[in-house]
C-alpha positions in Angstrom: -104.8 91.3 2.2 -103.2 94.4 4.5 -100.3 94.7 1.9 -102.3 96.3 -0.4 -103.7 98.7 1.9 -100.0 99.4 2.8 -99.4 100.7 -0.4 -101.9 102.6 -0.7 -101.1 104.3 2.6 -97.7 104.6 1.2 -98.9 106.0 -2.0 -100.6 108.7 0.0 -97.4 109.7 1.7 -95.7 110.0 -1.9 -97.9 112.0 -3.3 -98.0 114.5 -0.1 -93.9 114.7 -0.3 -94.4 115.6 -4.1 -97.0 118.1 -3.8 -94.8 119.7 -1.3 -92.6 120.3 -4.1 -95.1 123.3 -5.3 -92.5 125.7 -3.0 -89.4 124.4 -5.0 -91.6 125.1 -8.4 -92.7 128.6 -7.5 -89.1 129.7 -5.9 -86.8 128.1 -9.7 -90.4 129.7 -11.9 -88.8 132.4 -13.7 -92.4 134.6 -14.6 -92.8 136.1 -17.6 -92.5 139.7 -16.8 -93.6 141.8 -20.0 -97.6 142.3 -20.4 -98.7 140.1 -23.1 -102.5 140.9 -25.3 -104.7 138.5 -23.7 -107.9 137.2 -25.1 -110.3 136.6 -22.3 -112.7 133.6 -23.6 -116.1 133.2 -21.7 -118.6 131.2 -23.1 -121.9 131.7 -21.6 -125.5 129.7 -22.0 -128.4 131.3 -20.4 -125.9 132.9 -17.8 -128.4 136.4 -16.5 -127.8 135.4 -12.8 -123.9 135.5 -13.2 -122.7 137.1 -16.3 -122.5 140.6 -14.6 -120.9 139.8 -11.9 -117.8 138.1 -13.5 -117.7 141.2 -16.1 -117.8 143.3 -13.3 -114.2 140.9 -11.8 -112.9 141.5 -15.3 -113.3 145.1 -15.8 -111.6 145.5 -12.3 -108.5 143.4 -14.2 -105.2 145.2 -12.7 -103.7 145.1 -16.4 -103.3 147.7 -19.0 -107.3 147.8 -20.3 -105.4 148.5 -24.1 -103.5 144.7 -23.6 -106.6 142.8 -23.1 -109.8 142.0 -24.5 -113.0 140.3 -23.0 -114.9 138.0 -25.7 -118.0 136.7 -24.4 -119.6 133.8 -26.4 -123.2 133.4 -26.1 -124.3 129.8 -26.7 -128.1 130.0 -28.3 -129.1 131.7 -24.6 -133.3 131.9 -24.4 -132.8 134.4 -21.2 -131.6 137.7 -21.1 -127.9 136.7 -21.2 -127.4 138.5 -25.1 -129.2 141.5 -23.7 -126.8 141.9 -20.7 -123.8 141.5 -22.7 -124.7 143.4 -25.2 -125.1 147.0 -22.8 -121.2 146.1 -21.1 -120.1 145.9 -25.0 -121.5 149.5 -25.4 -120.1 150.5 -22.4 -116.6 149.3 -22.9 -114.4 149.1 -26.0 -112.5 145.9 -25.1 -115.6 143.7 -24.2 -116.9 142.3 -27.6 -119.1 139.2 -28.3 -120.1 136.8 -30.6 -123.6 135.2 -30.5 -124.1 131.1 -31.9 -127.6 130.8 -33.1 -127.0 127.3 -34.4 -125.9 124.1 -33.2 -122.8 122.3 -33.8 -123.5 118.0 -33.8 -119.6 117.3 -34.6 -119.1 118.7 -30.7 -120.5 119.9 -27.4 -121.8 122.9 -26.7 -119.2 124.3 -24.4 -116.7 122.9 -26.9 -118.2 124.6 -30.2 -118.3 128.4 -28.2 -114.6 128.0 -26.9 -113.6 127.2 -30.2 -115.0 129.7 -32.2 -114.5 132.4 -29.5 -110.5 130.7 -29.8 -110.1 131.5 -33.2 -112.1 134.8 -32.9 -109.5 136.1 -30.7 -107.1 138.8 -31.2 -104.6 137.4 -28.6 -101.8 135.0 -28.5 -102.4 134.2 -25.1 -106.0 132.9 -24.3 -107.7 132.4 -20.9 -110.7 130.7 -20.5 -113.4 131.0 -17.6 -117.0 130.7 -16.9 -119.4 132.8 -16.1 -120.3 131.5 -13.1 -117.3 132.2 -11.3 -115.8 135.0 -9.4 -112.0 136.2 -11.0 -109.3 137.9 -8.9 -108.1 141.4 -9.7 -104.6 140.2 -10.6 -106.0 136.3 -12.2 -105.2 138.1 -16.1 -101.3 139.1 -14.7 -101.0 136.0 -12.4 -101.7 133.4 -15.6 -99.8 135.9 -18.2 -96.7 135.3 -16.4 -96.8 131.8 -16.8 -96.0 132.5 -20.5 -92.3 132.4 -19.5 -91.2 130.9 -22.5 -92.9 130.4 -26.8 -92.9 127.0 -26.1 -95.5 127.2 -23.3 -98.6 125.7 -24.8 -101.5 125.6 -21.7 -101.2 126.8 -18.4 -103.4 125.3 -15.7 -104.6 127.6 -12.9 -106.9 126.1 -9.2 -110.2 126.5 -9.2 -112.0 127.4 -5.4 -115.6 127.0 -4.3 -116.8 130.4 -3.6 -118.3 130.5 0.2 -119.1 127.6 1.1 -121.6 127.3 3.9 -123.6 124.0 4.1 -121.6 120.9 4.4 -122.4 119.8 0.8 -120.6 123.1 -0.3 -117.4 122.0 2.0 -117.3 118.4 0.4 -117.5 120.2 -2.9 -114.5 122.2 -1.6 -112.3 119.1 -1.0 -113.4 117.2 -4.1 -112.2 120.4 -6.2 -109.1 120.5 -4.5 -108.2 116.7 -4.8 -109.0 117.2 -8.7 -107.2 119.9 -9.5 -104.4 119.0 -7.2 -103.7 115.8 -9.0 -103.7 117.8 -12.8 -101.0 120.7 -11.1 -98.9 118.2 -9.2 -98.8 115.9 -12.5 -97.6 119.6 -14.3 -95.3 120.1 -11.9 -93.9 116.5 -12.4 -93.1 116.3 -16.5 -96.8 114.6 -16.7 -100.2 115.7 -17.3 -104.0 114.9 -16.3 -106.4 117.3 -16.7 -107.3 120.8 -15.8 -110.7 122.8 -14.9 -112.1 123.8 -18.0 -113.3 127.6 -15.9 -109.4 128.5 -15.3 -106.8 127.8 -18.6 -104.7 129.4 -20.7 -103.8 128.2 -23.5 -101.8 129.8 -26.8 -103.4 130.8 -29.7 -100.8 128.7 -31.9 -100.7 126.1 -29.8 -104.2 125.8 -30.4 -104.8 126.3 -33.7 -101.8 124.1 -34.8 -103.3 120.7 -33.0 -106.8 121.4 -35.1 -108.9 123.2 -32.1 -111.8 121.1 -30.6 -112.9 119.6 -34.1 -109.4 117.6 -34.5 -109.2 116.7 -30.7 -113.3 115.6 -31.1 -116.4 115.4 -29.3 -116.4 115.2 -25.2 -117.7 116.3 -22.8 -114.6 116.8 -20.7 -113.4 119.9 -23.2 -110.6 121.0 -20.4 -109.1 117.1 -20.4 -109.2 116.7 -24.1 -107.4 120.6 -24.5 -104.8 119.7 -21.9 -103.9 116.4 -23.8 -103.8 117.6 -27.2 -101.7 120.4 -26.6 -99.3 118.1 -24.0 -98.7 115.4 -26.7 -98.5 117.9 -29.2 -94.9 118.6 -27.5 -96.0 122.2 -25.8 -95.1 123.2 -22.2 -97.6 123.0 -19.2 -97.1 125.4 -16.5 -99.1 125.0 -13.4 -100.2 128.6 -11.6 -99.5 127.4 -8.4 -99.9 131.4 -7.0 -103.2 132.9 -4.8 -103.7 135.5 -7.4 -104.3 132.5 -10.0 -107.0 131.2 -7.8 -110.8 131.3 -9.8 -113.5 131.0 -7.5 -116.6 128.8 -9.1 -120.1 129.0 -7.1 -121.2 125.5 -5.6 -123.4 123.4 -6.6 -127.0 124.1 -5.1 -127.8 120.7 -4.0 -127.3 117.1 -3.8 -128.9 116.5 -7.1 -127.2 119.0 -8.8 -123.7 118.2 -7.4 -124.1 114.4 -8.4 -124.6 115.5 -12.2 -121.8 117.2 -12.3 -119.3 114.4 -10.8 -121.3 111.6 -13.1 -120.7 114.1 -16.0 -116.4 114.1 -14.8 -116.2 110.5 -14.0 -118.4 109.2 -17.3 -115.8 111.4 -19.3 -113.4 110.4 -17.7 -114.2 106.3 -17.8 -115.1 106.9 -21.6 -111.8 108.6 -22.8 -109.3 106.6 -23.4 -106.1 107.9 -21.2 -104.6 107.3 -17.7 -107.6 109.0 -15.9 -109.7 105.9 -17.5 -106.7 103.8 -15.5 -106.8 105.9 -12.4 -110.6 106.1 -11.7 -110.8 102.0 -12.8 -107.9 101.0 -10.5 -109.2 103.0 -7.5 -113.0 101.7 -8.1 -111.6 98.3 -8.0 -109.6 98.8 -4.7 -112.8 100.1 -3.2 -114.2 97.1 -3.5 -111.9 95.1 -2.1 -112.4 97.7 1.1 -115.8 96.8 0.6 -115.4 93.2 0.9 -112.8 93.7 3.9 -115.8 95.8 5.7 -118.1 92.9 4.9 -115.7 89.9 6.0 -115.1 91.8 9.2 -118.3 92.6 10.0 -119.9 89.0 9.0 -117.0 86.7 10.1 -115.6 89.5 12.8 -112.5 89.3 11.1 -110.8 92.2 13.0 -107.2 91.8 10.5 -109.8 92.6 8.2 -111.4 95.7 9.6 -107.8 96.9 10.6 -107.4 96.9 7.0 -110.4 99.5 6.5 -109.0 101.2 9.7 -105.6 102.1 7.7 -108.2 102.9 4.4 -110.1 105.4 6.3 -106.7 107.6 7.6 -104.7 107.5 4.9 -107.5 109.4 3.3 -108.3 111.3 6.3 -104.3 112.3 6.3 -104.3 113.3 2.4 -107.5 115.2 2.9 -106.2 116.9 6.0 -102.9 117.9 4.3 -105.3 119.1 0.9 -106.9 121.4 3.5 -104.1 122.7 5.5 -102.3 123.6 2.8 -104.3 126.6 1.6 -105.3 130.2 2.7 -108.9 129.8 2.6 -109.4 126.6 5.3 -113.0 126.1 4.9 -113.1 122.4 6.2 -113.4 121.4 9.9 -111.2 118.9 10.7 -113.7 116.1 12.0 -115.5 116.8 8.3 -111.9 115.8 6.7 -112.3 112.7 9.1 -116.0 111.8 7.2 -115.3 113.1 4.1 -112.6 110.4 4.3 -115.3 107.9 5.1 -117.7 109.2 2.9 -115.5 109.8 -0.3 -114.4 106.6 -1.6 -117.9 105.3 -1.0 -119.6 108.2 -3.2 -116.7 107.8 -6.0 -117.7 104.1 -6.0 -121.1 105.0 -6.1 -120.9 107.7 -9.1 -118.5 105.2 -11.1 -120.9 102.1 -10.5 -123.6 104.3 -12.5 -121.3 105.9 -15.1 -120.4 102.1 -15.8 -123.7 100.3 -16.1 -126.5 102.6 -15.4 -125.9 105.6 -17.3 -126.3 106.1 -21.2 -126.5 110.2 -21.1 -125.0 112.8 -19.6 -126.0 116.4 -18.6 -125.0 119.8 -19.2 -126.7 123.0 -19.3 -130.0 121.3 -20.6 -128.2 119.6 -23.2 -128.2 116.1 -23.0 -125.7 113.9 -24.8 -124.6 110.3 -25.5 -121.4 108.8 -24.5 -118.1 109.5 -26.6 -115.0 107.6 -26.9 -111.6 109.4 -28.3 
């Protein structure tokens, strides 16, 4: 009984140890120091509240203006998004836009917008972000320097929650850090899982050579299938582990919106044939076992079972704590690390159960789609 929990504890310790390799990764990495013409592709659907702030961030980039373009793909917006983009495009020569008026039923809306934007891009290096993000002024430079070899096909950057204020905002901080930590550590050791779609870099030649999203297929996880597609084609992947490459995204406004976002991630991972599915299901089964031990301990006063649950909680706390402490922006209090260590497994368990047995459709930007496997 206890040996499975001990194995989990050892796995957490090993992961923490491997994640510290980022410091060696930084020292060994020889960056590309030349400026390359770069295109920033931004899919935007009904983003009138946020798109101006993003464009201001991109205009302020510490990168030669003549060496990058901002290409915003207006994806069937029904608000003032297109009007705002047009105003900026009239003022700045390096801002261009494309307006999509029809739905592509073979792709998700964001996939279609990205595909159109990447194919229309003038740059060989393509940087992808979302309209609701806040970008540091060295972001372009820090991402471009990761393309230090012609065979580098994709770069996975980091995403943080912008100015977390509430308990659930800080919960999102750890959830984001957990996902991106797994993605970047995997890349640093020569493997791959996924990335955050609001902070990715991809070479245009790599994207075209794999056939882009039309070849990869329809999926709500546009970032994961792109990472896997580029990696499987034999291109090298890089993890942008520098502070200047961190993109901030605004937190979900409430718990309901947060659950929709997380269900979308979990649902996509479960119904896309990949190691991610194996990881989610393994974690799900392990948590069923922990719930069983909790039940046995409570009903039969089995202190041995309780001890197993305590070891599991302490393992998760250790992981949460180190995940937060290694960042310059420490938003989460220590007692919240402990609370999240208790909450997180059952929160993920509940969402995975909903995805497996109850949900048939997933929502994104007013779009509703059925599950699809690839």
